[in-house]
C-alpha positions in Angstrom: -21.0 13.8 3.3 -20.3 17.6 2.5 -17.5 19.0 0.7 -15.4 19.3 3.2 -14.9 15.8 3.2 -14.5 15.6 -0.1 -10.5 15.8 -0.1 -10.4 12.5 2.4 -12.7 10.9 0.0 -10.4 11.4 -3.2 -7.5 10.3 -0.9 -8.9 7.0 0.3 -10.0 6.3 -3.4 -6.6 7.2 -5.0 -5.0 4.9 -2.6 -7.2 2.0 -2.7 -6.7 2.2 -6.4 -3.3 1.8 -6.0 -3.4 -1.2 -3.7 -6.1 -3.1 -5.4 -4.2 -2.1 -8.9 -1.2 -3.6 -7.8 -2.7 -6.6 -5.9 -4.6 -7.6 -9.2 -1.7 -6.9 -11.0 0.5 -9.4 -8.7 -2.3 -11.9 -9.0 -2.3 -11.9 -12.9 1.8 -11.5 -13.6 3.6 -12.1 -10.3 7.0 -12.2 -11.8 6.4 -8.9 -13.0 6.2 -8.0 -9.3 8.7 -11.0 -7.8 11.6 -8.1 -8.3 10.5 -5.6 -5.9 10.5 -7.9 -2.8 13.2 -7.3 -0.7 15.1 -10.5 -0.2 15.8 -9.2 3.7 12.3 -9.3 4.3 12.5 -12.9 3.0 15.1 -14.0 4.5 13.8 -12.9 8.1 10.4 -15.2 8.0 11.2 -17.9 10.6 10.0 -20.6 8.1 10.4 -21.9 4.5 8.4 -19.6 1.9 8.6 -19.4 -1.7 8.7 -15.6 -3.2 5.5 -16.1 -5.1 3.5 -17.2 -1.8 4.7 -14.1 0.3 3.5 -12.1 -2.4 0.4 -13.2 -2.6 -0.2 -12.8 1.1 1.2 -9.0 0.3 -1.8 -8.7 -2.6 -4.5 -10.2 0.0 -3.4 -7.4 2.8 -3.4 -4.7 -0.1 -7.1 -6.0 -1.0 -7.9 -5.8 2.8 -6.2 -2.6 3.5 -8.1 -0.8 0.0 -11.1 -2.4 1.3 -10.7 -0.4 4.8 -10.1 2.6 2.7 -13.1 2.0 0.5 -15.0 1.5 3.5 -13.9 4.5 5.3 -13.6 2.4 8.6 -10.1 2.4 10.7 -8.8 5.0 8.4 -6.2 6.0 10.5 -5.1 2.6 11.0 -5.5 1.7 7.2 -3.8 5.0 5.7 -0.5 4.4 8.2 -0.1 0.8 7.3 -0.6 1.8 4.0 2.1 4.6 4.4 4.2 1.7 6.1 4.0 -0.3 3.1 5.0 2.2 0.5 7.6 3.8 2.7 9.3 0.0 2.3 8.7 -0.5 -1.2 10.7 3.1 -1.6 13.3 2.2 1.2 14.1 -1.0 -0.3 13.9 -0.3 -4.2 15.8 2.9 -4.2 17.8 1.8 -7.0 14.8 1.9 -8.6 13.7 5.6 -8.7 12.9 5.6 -11.9 9.8 3.6 -11.0 9.1 4.0 -7.6 9.3 7.9 -7.7 5.3 7.7 -7.8 5.3 6.0 -4.3 6.9 9.0 -2.3 3.6 10.8 -3.3 1.3 8.1 -2.7 3.4 7.6 0.8 2.5 11.4 1.6 -1.2 11.2 0.4 -1.2 8.4 2.6 0.3 10.2 5.7 -2.3 13.2 4.9 -5.3 11.1 5.0 -4.1 9.6 8.5 -3.9 12.9 9.5 -7.2 13.8 8.1 -8.8 11.0 9.5 -7.2 11.4 12.8 -8.2 15.2 12.8 -11.8 14.2 11.8 -12.8 11.9 14.9 
């Protein structure tokens, strides 16, 4: 790996850390995160699910995406999935922009990683 790949590595590490921290924090303190789950998403699930269970499932997916980012495989998929999650977090929590404004930068970082990964094929 040369210096040419360093920006991609930094983006992968930064996004993976963010996903892992959010998942870990949700496992540790789910009540701090439950309020960010959009009720419309919960209502779309065809079977009865508790918000905490949905949060735990989302956290597991975050860990999986972080693993893909760290592993460096399926980068286009992982970064596009991360950007989709981040866009959803932003969209459904526009009223909490004082908190989710950071997610805007992370969203664009995930898109940049997808473009870098696709270009690097």
